[in-house]
N, C-alpha and C positions, 0 to 999 in steps of 0.2 A: 314757417314762422307765424305765430299768432298775429292777427291783424289789428286787434283792438287792445287797449291797455287793460291789464288785469286790475281788479279791485285791490288785491294785495299780492305781493310777490315774495317768495320765501327767501330768507337770508341765512347766513351761517355763523356770523360772529356774535355769539351770545352764549350764555350758559344759565342753567336753572339754579335757583337758590332753594334752600331747604324749606323756606316759608311759602313757596308757591310763586314767588316773584321770579322774573327773568331779568338777568343783567346783560345789557348791551356792551359789547366788547369792541365796537368800532372806534370810538374815540375816548380820550381820557376822562370824560364826564362820567362814564360808567353808570348810566341811568339804570335804576332798578325799578321795574314796572310790574304792577299788578294787571291781571287780565283786563283788556280793554283800554289800558292807559297808553299814552304816547310819550316818547322821550322828549328831551328839551328841544331837539331839532324838529319836532312835530310830525315828521314823515315816517319814523320808525315806531312801530306799535306792537304791543303784546297782544297776540291773537291766537287763541287755541293752543296755548302753551309754548309758543315760539314767538320770535320777533320777525315781523314782516315789514316790507317797504310798501308804502301806500301811494307813492308818486311815480312808480315805474311806468314809463311810456307817456307821461303827462308833462307838459311844459308851460311855463309862464310866457312863452313866445320864442320866435326864431328870428334871427337877424344875421345878414351877411356884413361882416366887419373887416377892416384892414387888420392884419395880424399885429401890427404895431399898437393897436388899441388894447391888447390884452394885459399889459404891454409885453411884447416880445420883439426886440430889435435885431436879434441875430438868428432868427428862425424864418428862413425863406422870405427875405425882405420884399415888401410890396405885394405879397400874396393876400388872398382873401380867405376868410375862415367863417364857416357856419357856426354861429354862437347860439347856445340855449342854456336855460336853467330850469329848475323846477320851483319848489318852495321850501322854506325852512333853512335853518343853519344851526351848527352846534356851538357857536359862540354868540354872545349878546353884546356886540360892540355898540357903545353909546353913540358913536359917530357914523354908523353904517350908512353908506351912500345908496344901497339898494334895499333899504329896510322894508319897502312895500312888498318885496319878494321874499327876502330872507326871513322876515318876521311874520309872514302871512300865516294866518290861522283859518283861512277860508279857501276851500278847494276850488271856488270859482276863479281864483287867481290862475289856476292851471286850466286855462281855457283852450289850449291847443294840445294836440296829442300827436305822437309819432313813435312807432316802434323802432328799435335799433336799425333794422335793415332799411326802413323808409328814410331815416335820417341820413344814413350813409349814401343811399342812392340820390337823395336830394342834394347833398353836398357835391357829389359828382356832377349832377345835372346843372348846378349853378356855377360850375368851374372853380369851386373852392379847393384849396390845397389841403385843408384840414378841418376837423370838427373841434370846437372849443366848448368845454363844460365850465360854465361861468354864470354870472349874475347872483347865484347863490352857490354855496360850497359843494363841489361834487362828492365830497367825503360822505355826505348824508344820503346821497343817491348813488352810491358806488356801483351797485349791481347794474343799474340802468346805464351808467357811464361806461362800465367795462364792456357790457354787451355791444354798446354803440361803437366803442373803440375797435372791438374785434370785427364788427361788420365793416367799419371804415378801412381797417387794415387789409381786409380781403379784397377791397377795391383800389388798393394802392394809396389810400389817403392816410394822413397823420392825425393824431389826436393830442389835444392840449388840455391840461388841467389848470384852472385858475383857482388857487386854493389857499387857505390860511395855514395848511399843513398840520392841522390839529387832529392827529390820528394815532392810533395804536400800532404796534410793530407788525403783527401778522397781517391785518388788513392793508396796511401800507405796502407791504411787499407784493401782495397780489394786485392791488390797485395800480401801482406804477409799472408792473410788467406790461400793462396795456397802453401806457402813455409814451408819447414820443417827446413831449415838451411840457414844461410847467412854469407858471409864475407863482411864486410863493410870497404871500403877503406877511412880511415880518413887521408886525404892527408897532413894535417898540423893542426896547432892549433892557427892560427891567421887569422883574416879577411883579412889582407894585402896579405898573401900568397894565399888564395883562390881567391882574386880579381885579383892579378897581375899574377899569374902563372896558375890558372885554369879557370879564367873568371867566377867565381861563388861566393857563399857566404858560410861561415862556419856554421851558425846557422841551416839551414835546415838539414844538415848532423847530427848535435847534436840531433836535434829533432827526426830523424829517429832512432838513437841509444836509445834515451830515450823511444820512442814508443815500440821498439822491447823488451826492458827490462821490461817495466811496463805493457804493454798491450797485449803481445803475449807469446806463448810457443815456438817460433822459437829459435832454438839454433844458436847463432851467435858469431863470432869472428871478431877481428878488425886487419886490416893491415895498417901500415904506412910505405911508401917508404921514406927513409931518403936521402935527397939530400944535398950534401956538401954546407954549408953556406947559405942554403935557409930555411930549417925547422929543423935543427939538433942542435940548441943551447941548452945548459943546461936549460936556462930560459923557452924556449918553451916546451921542453920535460917534465920538472917539472910541468908546468901548465897543460899539457895534461894528464899526469899520475895521477895527483891529482884529476882532473875532472873525470876521469874514475873510480878511487877508490871511490870517493864520490857519484857519480850518477849512476854508473853501478855495483859497487861492485868489490871485489877482484878476482872473479872467471871467468870473461870474458877474454878469451885468447887474448893476444896481440902479433902480429907478427911485428917486425921491419925488413924491407926488404931493400936490398942493391940496389942502383940506378946504372944503367949503361947508358952512353950517348946515346940518342936517340931523334928522331923527331926534335924539335927545341932547344934542350939542348945538343948539341954536344960539347959545350965548357966546360962542367962540367966534373970533374974527377969521376971515380967510387968511391962508398962509401967504405972506408976502414973498415975492420972487427973491428978495434978498436972503430969506431964510433957506430957500432951496439952493441958491448959489453958495451960501456958506457951508451947507451940508456937503455939497459936491466938492468943494475945496478940501474939506476934512477928509472925505473918502479918497480923493486923489492923493493927498498927503500920506495916506497909509499904503499907497502903491496900487490901489485898485485901478484897472485900466479903462473900464467902461462904465461911466456914471452919468446918468441922465436926469433931467428935470421934466416932470410931467404935470398935466393939467394947467400949464401955463404956455404962452407963446414966447419961446425963446430958442430960436433955431441953433444958436451956438451950442447950448447944453443939450440939444436934442440930436446932435450929430454924432456919428461914430468916427474916432480918430485912430490911426494906426499907432499902437504902442511903440513900435520900432522907429518910425521916421516922423511921427506926429502929423502926417498928412491927413486931411479930412477924406475919408473913404466912403461915407454914406451921409448925404445931406438930407435933412428932414425939415419940413415946414408943416407943423402939426402932423398929419399922418400921410402927407404926400412926400414922396421921395424925389430929390433932385439929382445933382451930380453923384455918380456912382463909380467908385474907384476900386472895385473888386473884380477879379476874374471869375469864371464859372464855378470855381471851387473855394472862393473866399480869400484868395491871396491879394495882398495890396498891390495895386498896379504901379505903385511908385518904387517899392523896395522888395516886393515878393513875400513879405511876411504874411503868414497864415493867420487870419483873424479867426478866433474861436467862434464856433456856432454851426449852424446847419445851412449851407449854401449849395445850391445845385442849379447851374445854368445862370443866365442873366437875371437881373432883378425883374420882378413883375410890377405892374403899374395899376394896381387896383385903386389906389388913391384914398382920399379921406371919406368916401361915401359910407353911409350906414343904411342898409337896405332891409327893412322888415320884409319877411316873406311868410307865406302860408304854405304849409307842408301837408300834402294829402297823398294818400296811397293812389297810384295810377290804376 
């Protein structure tokens, strides 16, 4: 395995146009690029007649997180995950909370480097259960993420994609063959919101959710950041929760997360807890079983309850687990009901720590 990151890495999801440009086929933006030009994501570039990835093996930093921070509440609770991202993104959300990474146009942002085998070995060394491709969307560095996931799988580790789900069919199929879990950021539930605020479209994200549910064994959860007066109306929340219940079923965990002013939305107030709790009640009224409130301190809405007997089976205080009422396979200790998710053995106790790490080849 090559020990240093390449300047450019070959990719395959593109096609040539008659006028000499090359069209990228990774996501619905379908960027058409002349020689030397970069796509909207910044990290995919037309070079010598093909599209290459320019961030392979380079990272904006590495950190050991609790898995609940992704957020994934039903994927090996209490375990730690080695998280990393690169630079660039294929959406342009005005409220981006990681804009310094996702909108970076400077490669000095990518101050750390690690090839896929080193990433996997480091996760194992630090006692992590999994690798997470996060901070910016792994769709734009899919080749790097897939190779890292393969290296992790060979060591018995899991891989997690934290993504907006904005992806075309064929690359989506290949990408998720390498993933064990995902959190999909469903940013809103109207085409107007996606067009105006994110500069994208809603349907490709819904297609990703349907694909994950119908065609894969990937464990996935959904996060929606609620922004005051933008995507938090009762009408929109009812439509979204009804669609989830009908098309994905009641067992897909849904996280409502609080917005804080950032990037190009500094004029909006923080999301009040009352909005999150109202959204949670709407979701529960549509029959969804696992609905959580995030970015706020509210242990009651951060806990997992058994849909069968209503007992609290996982207590959470921020990212710290408390009382745990599941057996080694995820059955409720009160009534025996199998809680959907990935559970293996007793809970782990990594806790709320966030530990930046430096990764170097030994």
